[in-house]
MARMIMAR-980668 format. One record per residue: residue number from 0; residue in one letter; chain; x, y, z of N, C-alpha, C in turn. Coordinates in pm, whole numbers, plus 50000, padded with zeros to 5 digits. Layout:
BEGIN
> i;aa;ch;n.c1;n.c2;n.c3;ca.c1;ca.c2;ca.c3;c.c1;c.c2;c.c3
> NUM;a;A;X;Y;Z;X;Y;Z;X;Y;Z .
...
//
This chain:
BEGIN
> i;aa;ch;n.c1;n.c2;n.c3;ca.c1;ca.c2;ca.c3;c.c1;c.c2;c.c3
> 0;m;A;11355;18585;21239;11273;18576;21359;11213;18714;21387 .
> 1;p;A;11082;18719;21410;11019;18848;21442;11068;18902;21576 .
> 2;v;A;11050;19031;21591;11080;19101;21715;10958;19087;21806 .
> 3;k;A;10980;19075;21936;10870;19067;22032;10831;19207;22077 .
> 4;q;A;10704;19237;22059;10649;19365;22103;10555;19339;22220 .
> 5;i;A;10556;19428;22316;10464;19419;22428;10366;19534;22417 .
> 6;s;A;10238;19502;22414;10132;19603;22411;10064;19603;22547 .
> 7;v;A;10068;19718;22612;10013;19732;22747;09891;19822;22741 .
> 8;l;A;09782;19777;22800;09661;19856;22809;09662;19931;22942 .
> 9;l;A;09654;20063;22936;09659;20147;23056;09534;20232;23065 .
> 10;d;A;09493;20265;23186;09388;20364;23204;09442;20497;23153 .
> 11;n;A;09356;20574;23091;09396;20703;23037;09383;20810;23146 .
> 12;t;A;09473;20800;23245;09475;20894;23356;09618;20939;23380 .
> 13;p;A;09637;21058;23437;09772;21107;23462;09852;21011;23551 .
> 14;g;A;09975;20986;23511;10067;20907;23592;10076;20760;23557 .
> 15;t;A;09983;20705;23478;09988;20561;23451;10107;20524;23364 .
> 16;l;A;10138;20605;23265;10254;20577;23181;10383;20592;23262 .
> 17;a;A;10388;20692;23348;10505;20710;23434;10523;20591;23529 .
> 18;r;A;10413;20539;23581;10420;20421;23669;10478;20302;23593 .
> 19;l;A;10427;20278;23472;10478;20169;23390;10628;20187;23365 .
> 20;s;A;10667;20305;23325;10808;20332;23295;10895;20314;23418 .
> 21;n;A;10848;20360;23532;10924;20347;23657;10944;20200;23695 .
> 22;i;A;10840;20120;23681;10850;19977;23713;10954;19911;23623 .
> 23;l;A;10947;19938;23493;11044;19878;23401;11186;19928;23428 .
> 24;d;A;11200;20058;23454;11332;20114;23486;11393;20047;23609 .
> 25;n;A;11312;20025;23711;11361;19963;23833;11409;19820;23811 .
> 26;e;A;11363;19757;23704;11405;19621;23670;11512;19620;23560 .
> 27;d;A;11570;19736;23530;11672;19751;23424;11622;19705;23288 .
> 28;i;A;11494;19728;23262;11435;19701;23132;11425;19834;23060 .
> 29;t;A;11490;19842;22944;11497;19969;22872;11418;19964;22742 .
> 30;y;A;11361;20078;22710;11286;20092;22585;11383;20096;22467 .
> 31;k;A;11351;20022;22364;11420;20033;22236;11332;20108;22137 .
> 32;a;A;11201;20094;22153;11103;20166;22073;10975;20175;22156 .
> 33;v;A;10902;20284;22138;10779;20303;22214;10679;20383;22132 .
> 34;l;A;10552;20343;22144;10441;20415;22083;10328;20416;22185 .
> 35;a;A;10280;20534;22217;10166;20546;22308;10053;20615;22233 .
> 36;a;A;09937;20553;22234;09819;20609;22168;09701;20599;22264 .
> 37;s;A;09632;20710;22282;09524;20708;22380;09387;20717;22313 .
> 38;a;A;09293;20661;22381;09152;20675;22348;09088;20741;22470 .
> 39;e;A;08959;20755;22469;08894;20828;22577;08919;20767;22715 .
> 40;q;A;08903;20636;22726;08914;20571;22856;09047;20500;22879 .
> 41;q;A;09108;20448;22771;09230;20370;22787;09333;20407;22681 .
> 42;s;A;09456;20374;22713;09567;20396;22621;09634;20262;22593 .
> 43;t;A;09688;20251;22474;09769;20135;22440;09912;20183;22423 .
> 44;v;A;10002;20120;22495;10145;20150;22483;10212;20028;22422 .
> 45;r;A;10274;20048;22307;10346;19940;22239;10494;19961;22265 .
> 46;l;A;10561;19854;22309;10701;19863;22348;10785;19753;22285 .
> 47;v;A;10903;19789;22244;11009;19692;22218;11114;19725;22324 .
> 48;v;A;11150;19625;22402;11243;19646;22514;11362;19551;22503 .
> 49;n;A;11462;19575;22585;11585;19494;22578;11565;19348;22620 .
> 50;d;A;11467;19321;22704;11443;19184;22751;11292;19161;22759 .
> 51;p;A;11230;19127;22645;11083;19117;22645;11027;19007;22734 .
> 52;d;A;11098;18896;22748;11047;18788;22833;11046;18830;22979 .
> 53;r;A;11153;18893;23024;11158;18941;23162;11057;19053;23184 .
> 54;a;A;11042;19142;23085;10944;19250;23096;10803;19192;23112 .
> 55;a;A;10772;19088;23037;10640;19025;23048;10619;18968;23188 .
> 56;a;A;10721;18906;23243;10710;18851;23378;10687;18962;23481 .
> 57;v;A;10759;19072;23465;10744;19185;23557;10603;19244;23544 .
> 58;l;A;10559;19267;23422;10425;19324;23402;10317;19233;23460 .
> 59;k;A;10334;19103;23442;10237;19008;23499;10236;19018;23651 .
> 60;s;A;10355;19028;23712;10361;19034;23858;10297;19161;23914 .
> 61;f;A;10291;19267;23833;10228;19392;23877;10083;19403;23832 .
> 62;g;A;10031;19298;23767;09891;19296;23729;09853;19377;23607 .
> 63;f;A;09950;19409;23521;09919;19484;23401;09845;19396;23300 .
> 64;n;A;09758;19458;23222;09689;19393;23112;09776;19414;22987 .
> 65;f;A;09835;19307;22935;09928;19321;22823;09925;19196;22736 .
> 66;e;A;09984;19209;22617;10007;19093;22531;10140;19110;22461 .
> 67;v;A;10200;18998;22427;10325;18995;22352;10291;18946;22212 .
> 68;s;A;10338;19019;22112;10307;18982;21974;10429;19005;21885 .
> 69;p;A;10436;18933;21773;10548;18950;21682;10527;19070;21589 .
> 70;v;A;10634;19143;21565;10635;19254;21471;10765;19247;21391 .
> 71;l;A;10773;19325;21286;10896;19335;21209;10968;19465;21244 .
> 72;a;A;11099;19459;21238;11182;19578;21254;11268;19587;21129 .
> 73;a;A;11260;19701;21059;11329;19717;20932;11404;19849;20929 .
> 74;e;A;11523;19848;20869;11597;19972;20852;11538;20051;20736 .
> 75;v;A;11516;20179;20761;11470;20269;20656;11593;20318;20580 .
> 76;p;A;11600;20294;20449;11717;20340;20372;11738;20491;20387 .
> 77;l;A;11866;20531;20396;11902;20671;20414;11912;20742;20279 .
> 78;h;A;11800;20765;20217;11795;20843;20092;11654;20896;20076 .
> 79;p;A;11636;20999;19996;11500;21048;19975;11410;20934;19928 .
> 80;g;A;11294;20926;19986;11202;20818;19952;11232;20689;20024 .
> 81;g;A;11319;20694;20124;11356;20572;20196;11238;20501;20258 .
> 82;m;A;11144;20576;20315;11027;20512;20375;10942;20444;20268 .
> 83;n;A;10936;20505;20150;10859;20444;20041;10922;20313;19994 .
> 84;a;A;11052;20296;20017;11117;20169;19982;11058;20054;20064 .
> 85;i;A;10999;20087;20177;10932;19989;20262;10781;19986;20232 .
> 86;l;A;10721;20102;20226;10575;20110;20214;10522;20064;20079 .
> 87;k;A;10585;20104;19970;10533;20069;19837;10533;19919;19810 .
> 88;p;A;10643;19846;19837;10637;19701;19813;10532;19630;19898 .
> 89;l;A;10514;19675;20021;10411;19613;20105;10272;19641;20049 .
> 90;s;A;10251;19763;20003;10124;19798;19943;10097;19714;19818 .
> 91;k;A;10197;19703;19732;10180;19624;19609;10152;19477;19639 .
> 92;a;A;10204;19427;19750;10182;19288;19789;10053;19271;19870 .
> 93;d;A;09978;19379;19885;09852;19377;19958;09869;19341;20105 .
> 94;v;A;09983;19383;20162;10007;19366;20305;09959;19494;20374 .
> 95;n;A;09870;19480;20469;09817;19595;20541;09906;19628;20661 .
> 96;i;A;09943;19754;20673;10020;19801;20788;09920;19858;20889 .
> 97;h;A;09913;19794;21004;09821;19840;21109;09878;19960;21183 .
> 98;y;A;10009;19961;21203;10076;20072;21271;10225;20062;21244 .
> 99;l;A;10294;20174;21265;10440;20173;21262;10491;20281;21355 .
> 100;y;A;10610;20258;21406;10677;20355;21492;10826;20328;21485 .
> 101;t;A;10907;20419;21534;11051;20405;21519;11121;20380;21653 .
> 102;t;A;11244;20333;21641;11326;20312;21759;11377;20446;21810 .
> 103;i;A;11439;20444;21926;11484;20569;21988;11635;20578;22006 .
> 104;n;A;11712;20477;21964;11856;20475;21994;11946;20469;21871 .
> 105;r;A;11915;20532;21761;11993;20513;21639;12048;20643;21581 .
> 106;l;A;12093;20737;21659;12147;20861;21606;12262;20836;21511 .
> 107;g;A;12257;20900;21394;12365;20889;21297;12361;20764;21214 .
> 108;q;A;12261;20682;21229;12248;20558;21153;12107;20552;21096 .
> 109;e;A;12081;20448;21018;11947;20433;20964;11845;20423;21076 .
> 110;t;A;11731;20481;21052;11620;20467;21144;11566;20325;21131 .
> 111;i;A;11526;20269;21241;11460;20139;21239;11313;20162;21265 .
> 112;v;A;11230;20109;21177;11086;20123;21191;11029;19988;21237 .
> 113;i;A;10938;19995;21334;10868;19877;21383;10735;19872;21309 .
> 114;l;A;10705;19756;21251;10586;19741;21168;10494;19633;21223 .
> 115;g;A;10371;19672;21253;10266;19576;21284;10184;19556;21159 .
> 116;v;A;10187;19436;21104;10122;19408;20976;10024;19292;20989 .
> 117;d;A;09938;19278;20887;09839;19171;20892;09894;19036;20845 .
> 118;n;A;10006;19036;20774;10064;18912;20725;10216;18919;20742 .
> 119;l;A;10262;18877;20858;10404;18889;20894;10495;18815;20798 .
> 120;d;A;10461;18692;20763;10547;18612;20676;10559;18674;20537 .
> 121;e;A;10448;18717;20482;10451;18779;20349;10527;18911;20353 .
> 122;a;A;10506;18991;20457;10578;19118;20470;10728;19095;20475 .
> 123;r;A;10770;18995;20550;10913;18961;20560;10969;18929;20422 .
> 124;k;A;10901;18843;20350;10948;18802;20217;10955;18922;20123 .
> 125;v;A;10852;19004;20124;10847;19121;20035;10962;19216;20066 .
> 126;l;A;10983;19245;20191;11090;19339;20228;11228;19282;20193 .
> 127;q;A;11249;19155;20217;11378;19095;20184;11402;19096;20032 .
> 128;r;A;11298;19069;19955;11311;19074;19809;11345;19214;19759 .
> 129;n;A;11307;19314;19838;11331;19453;19800;11452;19514;19873 .
> 130;w;A;11540;19429;19918;11669;19468;19977;11655;19552;20104 .
> 131;i;A;11547;19533;20178;11530;19601;20306;11590;19513;20414 .
> 132;r;A;11680;19570;20492;11744;19495;20600;11649;19484;20719 .
> 133;l;A;11620;19361;20757;11537;19337;20875;11626;19320;20997 .
> 134;i;A;11586;19381;21104;11659;19374;21231;11586;19273;21317 .
> 135;e;A;11661;19183;21375;11596;19081;21456;11646;19091;21600 .
> 136;d;A;11707;18988;21653;11748;18988;21794;11844;19100;21831 .
> 137;e;A;11916;19153;21734;12011;19261;21766;11941;19386;21817 .
> 138;i;A;11811;19399;21790;11739;19517;21837;11741;19526;21990 .
> 139;y;A;11745;19412;22055;11741;19409;22202;11869;19465;22265 .
> 140;s;A;11976;19476;22187;12102;19527;22241;12141;19664;22188 .
> 141;l;A;12054;19730;22115;12084;19866;22065;12108;19961;22179 .
//
């Protein structure tokens, strides 16, 4: 089962990310992974949180512009070239990676990378064939 990611569109002005974070914190919704990328007028914040369904309800109630989409979460092997163990098989299978970012709660363990890809089902199969451990619902309790 894919991981649920929430992408929030924010105005690119001081304090908007802090406002989003404060709202989620007040609802006991915690970040498991986060990526913020800005453009001139707006920023996109991609989040994996402990309770994505509740987070979506909260964001809706506050009028945020957001979407929930499926992504993959995969453990990066702990050895030199570990990231290539993920990237090379996807490349050979012609799976395009639109973005990736890592989780924030895994000190001393394998890093978990969040992957937004153009073909989720094929990416899943390719990674599993190449012995990459996919993280699913357990990500919400890290």
